[in-house]
C-alpha positions as CSV (number, residue, x, y, z in Angstrom):
1,M,63.8,-117.6,6.5
2,N,61.8,-120.7,5.5
3,E,59.7,-122.3,8.3
4,P,60.5,-126.0,9.1
5,K,58.3,-128.5,7.2
6,D,57.1,-131.9,8.1
7,S,57.6,-134.9,5.9
8,L,54.4,-134.1,3.9
9,G,55.5,-130.5,3.3
10,G,53.1,-128.9,5.8
11,E,54.2,-126.3,8.4
12,L,54.9,-127.5,11.9
13,D,53.1,-125.9,14.9
14,E,55.1,-123.5,17.1
15,A,56.2,-126.1,19.6
16,S,57.3,-128.7,17.0
17,A,59.0,-126.0,15.0
18,A,61.0,-125.0,18.1
19,S,62.2,-128.5,18.7
20,A,63.0,-129.1,15.1
21,R,65.0,-125.9,14.7
22,P,68.7,-126.7,15.2
23,A,70.8,-124.9,17.7
24,I,74.3,-123.7,16.4
25,S,77.5,-124.1,18.4
26,S,81.0,-123.3,17.2
27,G,83.3,-126.2,16.4
28,T,87.0,-126.4,17.1
29,D,88.0,-126.3,13.5
30,G,86.0,-123.0,12.8
31,G,83.0,-124.9,11.4
32,F,79.6,-125.4,13.0
33,E,78.1,-128.3,14.7
34,L,74.3,-128.7,14.5
35,T,72.6,-130.0,17.8
36,R,69.0,-130.3,19.0
37,L,67.7,-128.4,22.0
38,S,67.6,-130.3,25.2
39,P,64.1,-130.9,26.7
40,F,64.8,-128.3,29.4
41,E,65.8,-125.7,26.8
42,E,62.7,-126.5,24.8
43,R,60.5,-126.0,27.9
44,M,62.2,-122.7,28.7
45,Q,61.9,-121.5,25.1
46,K,58.2,-122.4,25.1
47,I,57.6,-120.5,28.4
48,F,59.5,-117.3,27.6
49,L,59.5,-117.1,23.8
50,G,56.6,-116.9,21.3
51,R,56.2,-116.1,17.6
52,D,57.4,-112.5,18.1
53,G,60.1,-113.1,20.6
54,L,59.6,-112.6,24.4
55,R,56.0,-113.3,25.3
56,P,53.7,-110.4,26.2
57,V,53.3,-111.4,29.8
58,W,57.1,-111.3,30.4
59,R,57.5,-108.0,28.5
60,L,54.8,-106.6,30.9
61,V,56.7,-108.0,33.9
62,L,59.9,-106.5,32.7
63,Y,58.2,-103.1,32.3
64,L,56.7,-103.2,35.8
65,L,60.0,-104.3,37.4
66,M,61.7,-101.3,35.8
67,Y,58.8,-99.0,36.9
68,R,58.9,-100.3,40.5
69,G,62.7,-99.8,40.7
70,L,62.5,-96.3,39.4
71,R,59.6,-95.5,41.7
72,F,61.6,-96.6,44.7
73,C,64.5,-94.3,43.7
74,L,62.1,-91.4,43.1
75,F,60.6,-91.6,46.6
76,V,64.0,-91.9,48.2
77,L,65.0,-88.7,46.4
78,L,61.8,-86.9,47.4
79,A,62.3,-88.0,51.0
80,Y,65.7,-86.3,51.2
81,G,64.8,-83.5,48.7
82,L,62.0,-81.0,49.1
83,P,60.9,-80.4,52.7
84,D,57.3,-81.1,53.9
85,T,56.7,-77.4,54.2
86,L,56.7,-77.1,50.4
87,F,53.7,-79.5,50.1
88,L,52.3,-78.5,46.8
89,W,55.6,-78.4,45.0
90,R,56.5,-81.7,46.6
91,Q,53.3,-83.2,45.3
92,T,53.9,-81.7,41.8
93,A,57.5,-83.1,41.7
94,A,56.1,-86.5,42.8
95,E,53.5,-86.6,40.0
96,L,56.0,-85.4,37.4
97,G,58.5,-88.0,38.5
98,L,55.8,-90.7,38.3
99,A,54.9,-89.6,34.8
100,I,58.5,-89.8,33.7
101,I,59.1,-93.3,35.3
102,A,56.0,-94.6,33.6
103,L,57.2,-93.3,30.3
104,A,61.0,-94.2,30.4
105,P,60.6,-98.0,30.6
106,A,58.1,-97.9,27.7
107,L,60.6,-96.0,25.6
108,L,63.2,-98.7,26.3
109,M,60.7,-101.5,25.6
110,A,59.8,-99.8,22.3
111,R,63.4,-100.1,21.2
112,I,63.7,-103.7,22.5
113,E,60.5,-104.7,20.6
114,S,61.4,-102.6,17.5
115,R,58.0,-100.9,17.8
116,A,56.9,-97.3,17.4
117,F,56.2,-95.6,20.7
118,A,52.9,-94.4,19.3
119,S,51.6,-98.0,19.5
120,Y,51.3,-97.6,23.2
121,G,48.5,-95.1,22.9
122,L,50.2,-91.7,23.0
123,P,51.3,-90.6,19.5
124,V,53.4,-87.5,20.0
125,G,52.2,-86.0,16.7
126,K,48.6,-85.8,18.2
127,A,49.6,-84.3,21.5
128,F,47.1,-81.7,22.6
129,G,45.3,-82.0,19.4
130,R,41.6,-82.1,18.7
131,L,40.9,-85.3,20.7
132,F,42.6,-83.8,23.8
133,W,40.4,-80.7,23.8
134,V,37.2,-82.6,22.9
135,G,38.0,-85.0,25.9
136,A,38.6,-82.0,28.1
137,L,35.2,-80.6,27.1
138,W,33.5,-83.9,27.7
139,G,35.1,-84.1,31.2
140,M,34.0,-80.6,32.2
141,I,30.4,-81.1,30.9
142,S,30.1,-84.5,32.5
143,L,31.3,-83.2,35.9
144,T,29.0,-80.2,35.6
145,L,26.0,-82.5,35.0
146,L,26.9,-84.5,38.1
147,M,27.3,-81.4,40.2
148,L,23.9,-80.0,39.0
149,A,22.3,-83.3,39.8
150,L,23.7,-83.1,43.3
151,R,22.5,-79.5,43.6
152,G,19.0,-80.4,42.4
153,A,19.0,-83.1,45.1
154,H,20.0,-80.4,47.7
155,A,23.2,-82.2,48.3
156,F,25.6,-79.6,46.9
157,Y,25.8,-75.9,47.5
158,F,28.1,-73.5,45.6
159,G,28.8,-71.2,48.4
160,T,30.8,-68.0,47.9
161,V,34.0,-67.3,46.0
162,A,37.1,-68.0,48.0
163,L,39.8,-66.5,45.7
164,H,40.1,-63.1,44.2
165,G,42.5,-61.2,41.9
166,V,45.8,-62.7,40.9
167,R,45.4,-65.7,43.3
168,L,42.3,-66.8,41.4
169,L,44.3,-67.0,38.1
170,K,47.5,-68.4,39.8
171,F,45.7,-71.4,41.4
172,A,43.6,-72.0,38.3
173,V,46.8,-72.4,36.1
174,F,48.7,-74.3,38.8
175,W,45.9,-76.9,39.2
176,A,45.5,-77.2,35.5
177,V,49.2,-78.0,35.0
178,F,49.2,-80.3,38.1
179,F,46.2,-82.4,36.9
180,L,47.5,-82.5,33.3
181,I,50.5,-84.3,34.8
182,V,48.3,-86.6,36.9
183,G,46.1,-87.4,33.9
184,F,49.1,-88.1,31.7
185,Y,50.7,-90.4,34.3
186,E,47.6,-92.4,35.3
187,E,46.3,-92.8,31.8
188,F,49.6,-94.0,30.4
189,F,50.5,-96.2,33.3
190,T,47.2,-98.0,33.4
191,R,46.2,-97.8,29.7
192,G,49.4,-97.2,27.8
193,Y,52.1,-99.8,27.5
194,T,50.3,-102.0,30.0
195,Q,47.1,-102.1,28.0
196,F,48.8,-102.7,24.7
197,T,51.0,-105.5,25.9
198,L,48.3,-107.2,28.0
199,T,45.9,-107.0,25.0
200,Q,48.4,-109.1,23.0
201,A,48.2,-111.7,25.7
202,V,44.5,-111.9,26.6
203,G,42.6,-109.6,24.3
204,F,41.5,-106.0,24.8
205,W,38.5,-106.2,27.1
206,P,39.9,-108.8,29.5
207,A,43.0,-106.6,29.7
208,A,40.7,-103.5,30.2
209,V,39.0,-105.2,33.2
210,L,42.3,-106.2,34.8
211,L,43.8,-102.8,34.4
212,S,40.6,-101.0,35.5
213,L,40.9,-103.0,38.7
214,G,44.5,-101.8,39.0
215,F,43.4,-98.2,38.3
216,G,41.0,-98.5,41.3
217,A,43.8,-99.9,43.4
218,L,46.0,-96.9,42.7
219,H,43.4,-94.8,44.6
220,L,43.8,-96.9,47.8
221,E,46.8,-94.7,48.5
222,N,44.5,-91.6,48.8
223,P,43.4,-90.6,52.3
224,G,39.7,-90.5,52.8
225,E,38.9,-93.1,50.1
226,N,36.3,-95.9,50.7
227,W,35.1,-98.9,48.8
228,V,32.5,-97.0,46.9
229,G,35.1,-94.5,45.7
230,I,37.3,-97.4,44.6
231,L,34.4,-98.9,42.6
232,G,33.8,-95.4,41.1
233,A,37.5,-95.1,40.0
234,M,37.3,-98.6,38.5
235,A,34.1,-97.7,36.6
236,I,35.7,-94.4,35.3
237,G,38.8,-96.4,34.3
238,F,36.7,-98.8,32.3
239,F,35.0,-95.9,30.5
240,F,38.4,-94.6,29.6
241,C,39.2,-98.0,28.1
242,L,36.2,-97.5,25.8
243,T,37.5,-94.1,24.7
244,L,40.9,-95.7,23.9
245,R,39.2,-98.4,22.0
246,R,37.1,-96.1,19.9
247,T,39.5,-93.1,19.4
248,G,42.6,-95.2,18.8
249,N,44.8,-93.4,21.4
250,L,44.8,-91.9,25.0
251,W,44.6,-88.2,24.2
252,F,40.8,-88.0,24.7
253,A,41.1,-89.8,28.1
254,V,44.0,-87.5,29.1
255,G,41.9,-84.5,28.3
256,F,38.8,-85.8,30.1
257,H,40.9,-86.9,33.1
258,T,42.6,-83.5,33.4
259,S,39.4,-81.4,33.2
260,W,37.5,-83.7,35.5
261,D,40.1,-83.5,38.3
262,W,40.6,-79.8,37.8
263,G,36.8,-79.2,37.9
264,E,36.4,-81.2,41.1
265,S,39.4,-79.9,43.0
266,Y,39.6,-76.3,41.9
267,F,36.4,-75.1,40.1
268,Y,33.7,-76.8,42.1
269,S,36.0,-77.1,45.2
270,V,34.8,-80.5,46.4
271,P,36.8,-83.5,47.6
272,D,38.5,-85.5,44.8
273,S,39.3,-89.2,45.6
274,G,39.3,-88.5,49.3
275,G,41.5,-85.3,49.2
276,M,40.6,-81.6,49.4
277,A,42.9,-79.4,47.4
278,P,44.1,-76.1,48.9
279,G,43.7,-73.0,46.8
280,H,40.2,-73.9,45.5
281,L,37.8,-71.4,44.0
282,L,34.7,-71.7,46.1
283,H,33.5,-72.2,49.7
284,S,31.3,-74.9,48.5
285,S,29.8,-77.7,50.6
286,L,28.2,-81.2,50.3
287,Q,25.3,-82.0,52.5
288,G,23.2,-85.1,52.9
289,P,23.6,-88.9,53.1
290,R,27.0,-90.4,52.1
291,W,25.5,-92.5,49.3
292,M,24.4,-89.3,47.6
293,T,27.3,-86.9,48.3
294,G,30.1,-89.5,48.4
295,G,31.2,-88.3,51.9
296,S,34.9,-87.8,52.3
297,V,35.5,-89.3,48.8
298,G,33.5,-86.5,47.1
299,P,31.2,-86.9,44.0
300,E,33.3,-89.9,42.8
301,G,31.7,-91.8,45.7
302,S,28.2,-90.8,44.9
303,V,25.6,-93.2,43.4
304,F,24.9,-90.4,40.9
305,L,28.3,-91.1,39.4
306,F,27.4,-94.6,38.3
307,V,24.2,-93.2,36.6
308,L,26.3,-90.6,34.8
309,L,28.8,-93.3,33.6
310,V,26.0,-95.4,32.1
311,L,24.8,-92.3,30.2
312,L,28.3,-91.4,29.1
313,W,28.9,-94.9,27.9
314,A,25.7,-94.9,25.8
315,V,26.4,-91.4,24.3
316,F,30.1,-92.1,23.6
317,D,29.2,-95.5,22.0
318,R,27.0,-93.7,19.5
319,A,29.3,-90.7,18.9
320,Y,32.4,-92.9,18.3
321,P,31.1,-96.2,16.8
322,D,34.3,-97.4,15.1
323,V,37.0,-99.5,16.7
324,K,40.4,-97.9,16.1
325,Y,42.6,-99.6,18.7
326,P,45.1,-101.2,18.6
327,A,46.3,-99.2,15.7
328,V,49.0,-100.7,13.4
329,Q,52.0,-98.6,13.0
330,A,54.3,-98.7,9.9
331,G,56.3,-101.9,9.7
332,E,54.3,-103.7,12.5
333,T,51.7,-106.4,12.6
334,T,48.9,-106.7,15.1
335,D,47.9,-109.9,16.8
336,V,44.6,-111.0,15.3
337,G,43.5,-112.6,18.5
338,A,44.0,-109.3,20.4
339,T,41.7,-107.3,18.0
340,A,39.0,-109.9,17.5
341,L,37.2,-109.0,20.8
342,N,34.7,-106.2,20.0
343,P,33.2,-103.7,20.5
């Protein structure tokens, strides 16, 4: 369709084009009558519609409204479903439900926007591929470096083995699956559809800052959290934004997130974001000042975490120097303004 032209043949800007574009209403004789939009209709069109249809901020609001509605229904079901005595299964059902309700509205929005779901950072064809396992390796190595630093400072002690035989394997597998679900949910909800859509509105890094703040806010629900732990979660979230920017999708971050949480809660058996998981491997302990051990928050509240994240950022920046996000899928265009903000 040809764009409206001014009297000199040049293209009109978006607002002028909207006002010049005729509205069509049916006539009584089966023909059509051309009318101009009213000033109110022009204002509403400018507020809600952009070059590609509904503006990104309203698409994000629509996604979040669907998510909140589904989340309310989920917790009503859980409240009248599994009893409190089945705590671990109740928690697993809750995390799985949250992952589903983060995913479902995005699938609907992909159809509304005529966009490939892979645009939102989780290409199905790359599920559990190389990036996932490399991310899992980075997560376990990073956590191990943190725990060794705490051990060297006499703030962490491994203790004795708490599990034996089949229980050792059973809980290792259970917590691996549980934290895979947690990693999938938290990464997609805070850096999937939300990151992609907000990037179109304000650019990648401003969106990353806002959503990292939101990632930290998610941890406010955890018992035993404090402000240092919240800052640590925000900083980790911001690092995950870098991994998304440089790898092109979320699979590295999902792998890192999964192995980090599994290593904290099960393998090293320390508090994770304020909570202590049952069925952990070791009778380990943290001893010393809270600024070093993280206190009830665990290592994510330790000052050593921030030193580790600076190191991780520097190493990852050199290992993955190319910007690959947002990736353009077949038949799509990417907002130039959204990709111009590097690195």
